[in-house]
MIKOLDREN-268875 format. One record per residue: residue number from 1; x, y, z of N, C-alpha, C, O, CB in turn. Coordinates in Angstrom, 1 decimal, padded with zeros to 4 digits. Glycine has a CB too. Example, Ala and Ser with C-alpha at 12.3 -4.5 7.8 and 13.67 -1.06 7.14 Angstrom:
<pts>
PT resi    n.u    n.v    n.w   ca.u   ca.v   ca.w    c.u    c.v    c.w    o.u    o.v    o.w   cb.u   cb.v   cb.w
PT    1  013.2 -005.7  007.8  012.3 -004.5  007.8  013.2 -003.3  007.8  014.2 -003.3  008.5  011.3 -004.5  009.0
PT    2  012.8 -002.2  007.1  013.7 -001.1  007.1  012.9  000.0  007.9  013.4  001.1  008.0  014.1 -000.6  005.7
</pts>
This chain:
<pts>
PT resi    n.u    n.v    n.w   ca.u   ca.v   ca.w    c.u    c.v    c.w    o.u    o.v    o.w   cb.u   cb.v   cb.w
PT    1  020.7 -005.0 -003.3  019.8 -005.0 -004.4  018.4 -005.8 -004.1  017.4 -005.3 -004.6  020.5 -005.6 -005.4
PT    2  018.5 -006.9 -003.5  017.4 -007.7 -003.1  016.4 -007.0 -002.2  015.2 -007.0 -002.4  017.8 -008.8 -002.5
PT    3  017.0 -006.4 -001.0  016.2 -005.7 -000.3  015.4 -004.5 -001.0  014.2 -004.3 -000.6  016.9 -005.2  000.7
PT    4  015.9 -003.9 -001.9  015.2 -002.9 -002.8  014.0 -003.4 -003.5  012.9 -002.8 -003.6  016.1 -002.4 -004.0
PT    5  014.3 -004.7 -003.9  013.2 -005.3 -004.7  012.0 -005.9 -003.7  010.9 -006.1 -004.1  013.8 -006.4 -005.7
PT    6  012.4 -006.1 -002.6  011.5 -006.7 -001.6  010.7 -005.4 -001.1  009.5 -005.5 -001.1  012.3 -007.7 -000.4
PT    7  011.3 -004.4 -000.8  010.7 -003.2 -000.3  009.7 -002.5 -001.4  008.7 -001.9 -001.1  011.8 -002.3  000.1
PT    8  010.2 -002.6 -002.7  009.2 -002.1 -003.7  008.0 -003.0 -003.9  006.9 -002.5 -004.1  009.8 -002.0 -005.1
PT    9  008.3 -004.3 -003.8  007.1 -005.4 -003.9  006.1 -005.0 -002.7  004.9 -004.8 -003.0  007.7 -007.2 -003.6
PT   10  006.6 -004.9 -001.6  005.7 -004.7 -000.4  005.0 -003.4 -000.7  003.8 -003.4 -000.7  006.4 -004.8  001.1
PT   11  005.7 -002.5 -000.9  005.0 -001.1 -001.2  003.7 -001.1 -002.3  002.7 -000.5 -002.2  006.2  000.0 -001.7
PT   12  004.1 -001.8 -003.4  003.1 -002.0 -004.3  002.0 -002.8 -003.7  000.8 -002.4 -003.9  003.7 -002.6 -005.5
PT   13  002.3 -003.9 -002.9  001.0 -004.5 -002.5  000.4 -003.7 -001.4 -000.8 -003.8 -001.3  001.3 -006.0 -002.0
PT   14  001.0 -003.0 -000.6  000.3 -002.1  000.3 -000.7 -001.2 -000.4 -001.9 -001.0  000.0  001.3 -001.3  001.0
PT   15 -000.1 -000.6 -001.5 -001.0  000.5 -002.3 -002.2 -000.2 -002.8 -003.3  000.3 -002.8 -000.2  001.1 -003.5
PT   16 -001.9 -001.5 -003.4 -003.0 -002.3 -003.9 -004.1 -002.8 -002.8 -005.3 -002.8 -003.0 -002.4 -003.6 -004.5
PT   17 -003.6 -003.1 -001.7 -004.5 -003.4 -000.6 -005.1 -002.2 -000.1 -006.2 -002.4  000.4 -003.8 -004.1  000.5
PT   18 -004.6 -000.9 -000.1 -005.3  000.2  000.3 -006.4  000.7 -000.7 -007.5  001.0 -000.3 -004.4  001.2  000.5
PT   19 -006.1  000.6 -001.8 -007.2  000.9 -003.0 -008.3  000.0 -002.9 -009.5  000.5 -003.1 -006.6  000.7 -004.4
PT   20 -007.9 -001.4 -002.6 -009.0 -002.4 -002.7 -010.0 -002.0 -001.3 -011.3 -002.0 -001.4 -008.2 -004.1 -002.7
PT   21 -009.4 -001.8 -000.2 -010.2 -001.4  001.0 -011.1 -000.3  001.0 -012.2 -000.3  001.5 -009.3 -001.1  002.1
PT   22 -010.6  000.9  000.2 -011.3  002.0  000.1 -012.1  002.0 -001.2 -012.6  003.0 -001.5 -010.5  003.1  000.2
PT   23 -012.2  001.0 -002.0 -013.0  001.3 -003.2 -014.6  001.2 -002.8 -015.0  000.6 -001.8 -012.7  000.2 -004.2
PT   24 -015.4  001.8 -003.6 -016.7  002.0 -003.4 -017.4  000.8 -003.5 -018.5  000.7 -003.1 -017.2  002.9 -004.2
PT   25 -016.8 -000.2 -004.3 -017.5 -001.7 -004.7 -017.4 -002.5 -003.3 -018.2 -003.4 -003.1 -016.6 -002.7 -006.1
PT   26 -016.6 -002.1 -002.4 -016.3 -003.1 -001.3 -017.2 -002.4 -000.1 -017.5 -003.1  000.9 -014.4 -003.1 -000.9
PT   27 -017.7 -001.2 -000.1 -018.3 -000.5  000.8 -019.6 -001.3  001.5 -019.7 -001.4  002.7 -018.7  000.9  000.2
PT   28 -020.5 -001.9  000.7 -021.6 -002.4  001.2 -021.1 -004.0  002.2 -021.7 -004.4  003.1 -022.6 -002.5 -000.2
PT   29 -020.1 -004.4  001.6 -019.9 -005.7  002.3 -019.0 -005.2  003.5 -019.2 -005.9  004.5 -019.2 -006.8  001.4
PT   30 -018.1 -004.2  003.7 -017.6 -003.9  004.7 -018.6 -003.2  005.9 -018.4 -003.3  007.1 -016.6 -003.1  004.3
PT   31 -019.7 -002.5  005.4 -020.6 -002.0  006.3 -021.5 -003.2  006.8 -021.9 -003.0  008.0 -021.5 -001.0  005.7
PT   32 -021.8 -004.2  006.1 -022.5 -005.3  006.7 -021.6 -006.0  007.6 -022.2 -006.5  008.6 -022.9 -006.2  005.6
PT   33 -020.4 -006.2  007.4 -019.5 -006.9  008.5 -019.4 -006.0  009.6 -019.3 -006.6  010.7 -018.1 -007.3  008.0
PT   34 -019.3 -004.8  009.7 -019.2 -003.9  010.8 -020.5 -004.0  011.5 -020.3 -003.8  012.8 -019.0 -002.5  010.4
PT   35 -021.8 -004.2  011.0 -022.9 -004.3  011.8 -023.2 -005.9  012.4 -024.2 -006.1  013.1 -024.2 -003.8  010.9
PT   36 -022.3 -006.9  012.1 -022.7 -008.1  012.5 -022.6 -008.2  014.1 -023.4 -009.0  014.6 -022.0 -009.0  011.7
PT   37 -021.8 -007.6  014.7 -021.6 -007.6  016.1 -022.9 -007.0  016.9 -023.3 -007.3  018.0 -020.3 -006.7  016.4
PT   38 -023.6 -006.1  016.1 -024.7 -005.4  016.8 -025.9 -006.0  016.3 -027.0 -005.5  016.7 -024.8 -003.9  016.4
PT   39 -025.9 -007.1  015.6 -027.2 -007.6  015.1 -027.8 -008.6  016.1 -027.2 -009.6  016.5 -027.0 -008.4  013.7
PT   40 -029.0 -008.1  016.5 -029.8 -009.0  017.5 -030.8 -010.0  017.0 -031.8 -010.4  017.7 -030.5 -008.0  018.5
PT   41 -030.6 -010.3  015.7 -031.7 -011.3  015.1 -031.6 -012.7  015.9 -030.6 -012.9  016.6 -031.5 -011.6  013.3
PT   42 -032.6 -013.6  015.8 -032.8 -015.0  016.5 -031.7 -015.9  016.0 -031.2 -016.7  016.8 -034.3 -015.7  016.3
PT   43 -031.2 -015.7  014.7 -030.2 -016.5  014.3 -029.0 -016.3  014.7 -028.2 -017.2  014.4 -030.2 -016.4  013.1
PT   44 -028.7 -015.3  015.5 -027.4 -015.0  016.1 -027.6 -014.9  017.6 -027.6 -013.8  018.2 -026.8 -013.6  015.5
PT   45 -027.9 -016.0  018.2 -028.1 -015.6  019.8 -026.8 -015.5  020.6 -025.7 -015.9  020.3 -029.0 -016.8  020.5
PT   46 -027.1 -014.8  021.7 -025.7 -014.3  022.4 -025.4 -015.4  023.2 -024.4 -015.4  023.9 -025.8 -012.9  023.4
</pts>
């Protein structure tokens, strides 16, 4: 019984996390974070 509750809880958390990652509101923040490694501005010296 307990393992079923834990499995259901983890499945719900996974679905919530997936929806959060792929939501259009977060797209700009994730795109900015993806470009950080390629940023050659003087504030980020190699």
